[in-house]
N, C-alpha and C positions, 0 to 999 in steps of 0.2 A: 561419593564415588566421583573421581577425577575424570577417567576416559569415559566419553559419553558412548551410549550403546549403539546408536544408529551412525552417527557423524564420525565417532573416534575421535572427537576434538579433545583437548586435554586443557587442564588450568594454565593459564599464561598464553594462550592462543586466541583468546576472544577479548575485545574491548568493551568497555561500559557503553560505547556508542557503536550502533549497528545500523547500516542501511540495507535493508531488504529489497529484493526484486524476484521475479517469478522465473524468468529464464536463466539457466546457468550461464548460458553465453553472454548475457547482459553483464555479469559480475565484473568480468574484465573491462568492459566500456566503463561501468561506474568507477572503478578502481584507477582507471588511467587519469581520473580528475583529483586523485589523491597523491601526496608525495610518496615516494619510495615504495609503489604497490608490489606485493609479492602473494603469490599462491600459498594458501596454507592447507587445504584438502580440497579433494573431489571424490565424493562417494554418492552413488544414486543420483538423486536430482539435485543434492546439495554439492555447491562449489562455493568455497569460503576464500576470500582474500583478506588481506591487511595493508594497511597503509596509514599515512599521517595526514591531518589537517593541522597545519602549525607544528606544534610539538606534542598534539595529542592523538593517540593511536584510534584508528577506527577500523571496524570490521565490516565487510561487505559480503553478503551471502544470499544464495538462492532458495526460495521455498519449494520450487516446483508449483504445480496448480493444484489449487485448491486447498482446504481446511486442514485435511489429516496430515499432509507433509509439512504444512505450515506450522501446525501446533508441535510437532516433532523438533522442528529446527527452534522455534521460540522456547520451548522447554529447555533444551539443551544448551542453547545459548545464556539463557537465563541461569542454569546450573553454574556455569562458568563466569557469571559475574556481568553479563549485559544488563543495562538498567534503561536505555532508552533504544527504541526501535523506530525507524522511517521507513515507511515503503516507498519505493517508487516504481509505479507499475503503469499498466494499460487498462482501459476500460471501456463500455459502451456508454454513449450519452442518451440519457432519457429526457431531460428537462428541456423545454423549448428555449431556443437561443444558443444552445450550445452546439459547437460545429466541431467537424474532426480538426484534431491540433490543439484545441482549448485544453485547459488543464482544470481538474476538479481537486481541491483540498478538502478532505472529508473531515466532517465534525462528529460524524457517528456513522453506525451502519445498522440497516435492517437486517436481523439475523435470520436469514433463509436457508443458512448452512446446518449441517448437522453437527460439525465439529465442535462448535462454541455451545451447543446444546447438551453435549456430552459433559460440558464443564460447569454449567449454570441454569438456574431457571430461564425459561423462554423468555420472562418478563424482565431479566436483566439486561440492563442497557449496554450497548457496544459503543463507548465514547472515546474519542482521541483526546489526548491530553491537551489541555488549553495552550500551554507554552511551546509545544512541538508545532500545534496549528498556527499559533501566532507567529513563529519563525517562517513557516513555509508561506504564509500570508506576506509577511515583510519580505521575503526573499522574491516572490512571484511580482511584487508590486513593484520593487526597484529595478527589476529585470524588464518591466512594462509588459509582461506576458498576458493574453487573455485566459483569465480564470474566474472560477465561481467556488465558493464555499458552501457545503451542506452535507445531507445524508445521503449515503450511497447503499445501494442494494446489493448485499452478499450472498451469493447462491453457491450451490454446488454442481448443478447439471448446467453444463455449457450449452448443450443442443436442446435440452429440455426446457430451459427458462428462456433462452433467446429464440425470437421471431424473425420472420421477414415480411417485408410490405411489397404485395406484387398487384399492381393495378387497383392500388386503394385498398386491398384485402391483407389482413393478418394471415400468414400462413406458417404452420410449424417448420423448425429446422430438424426435428428428429427423423431418424429412419422411417421410411414409409408412410410419413405424415402423422406421425402418433402425435396427439395433442388432447389429452383428456379435459374436460370442461372446466375444470377449476384452475388449468393453466391457461385457458384461453385468454383472459382479461387482466393476467398479473402485471404485465408491464403498463398497461392503462391505469391500473389502481395505483401503481407505484408512482406513476406521473402525476396522478391526481393528488398524491400524498406529498407532492414537491421533493420527491428523491431525484437527485441529480444524475445519477450514473449506475451501472451495473458492473460488478466485478467478482472475485470468487476468494479474496484472503481477508481483506479488512476486518470483517466481523469477527474472526478467529483472532487475529493480532490484538485488537482492541480489547475484547474481552479477556482474552487471558493475560495482558498487561495490566487491566484493573483488577483481575483477581489477584495477581502477584505483587502488586503495589509497583509496577514499572510504567514507563511512559510509552506512548505510541501515537503515531501520526502517519497520514499518507497523503500523497499527491499521486494523481493518475492522469495521464493523457487521454483525450477521448480519440481513440483509435478508429472508432466507428461509431455511428448514430443507430440506435435500435428504437423500432424494429429495422433489421438491416436493409438498406435499400440503396441504390445509387444516388450519388449526392454531385452537385456541381464542383463541390470544392475538393480539390486533390491535394494532398500534402507530401511533403519529402519526410516520410516516416522516421529515417534514422536521424535527420537534423532535429526533427521535432522530439524525439526520444531525447537526443542530447540536450536540447534547451532544457527538458524536464528533468535530467539529471543535473545538469548546472545549478537550477533552482533548488533541488533537494540537496545537493552538496553545500551550496552556499548558505542554507537554512540550518543545516548541521553545524556549519561554522559559527552561525550566529548563536546556536543554542550553546555551543562550548562557551562562548565570549559571555552570554548571560549566566551560565551556570558559575563561571569564575567571578562575576559581578555580585551574585547573591550571597557569596560567602558561606556561612553557616546556616542561612536562612533555609527553611524546608522548601517553601514555595517561592518561585521568581515572580516577581511584579514588575510594571515599568519603573517604579520609583527608584529600584535597584541600579537603573542606568544614570541616575543622578539628574 
């Protein structure tokens, strides 16, 4: 099947290299960092642009919020030849030391979403591809950005999973104060497990790409710390997101260079750089 069921995308409209984001509006911002950006399609929550990094075509596409729409997009882009997926997104900081504006490069995800569980056993790991992760670390280091690397928490429920901190007490964000006992300590437990941040798409992306033999990675800015509470640090979010995008696009440029350097080798390694 050439024309895809949901996006309507067809063969020839999608690159091997894909940058993903959640918000459709952010696609234009990301594609502005590419050469010759152009809109391909906009349907439902999916906005898709194309552009170039050097001579290499790159696709930029929005997933919408959460696993179900993300899985649809990954499936359809993969059907049309996409092989490398890099997410540039937002998240809530969990780990001590993370502040608003910091970046987290995901090494893997705790799969608390439902979508990835519809594809694989609960025990199946959601892991980032090591070369995508390495390219992001390399780019963030050269840009002298504040960043950490580690496991994220991928969830479905934005309001049910997030909490607020008021006068030192954890409070629910769900309507009417809904918070069953099994949800009360979830963020505290995640912090104890050295989880870095909370978001809603990485678990699905990493799981599907592993299952399909594709590459995936993600960098997220810390837009707030959780449990949500006022902090002394204020950031220019648009500038912060631009910096995150710049790191991601530069990392994709690095990946393209590494892929060329490895030649016919299946796996990239530092020795390919000579």
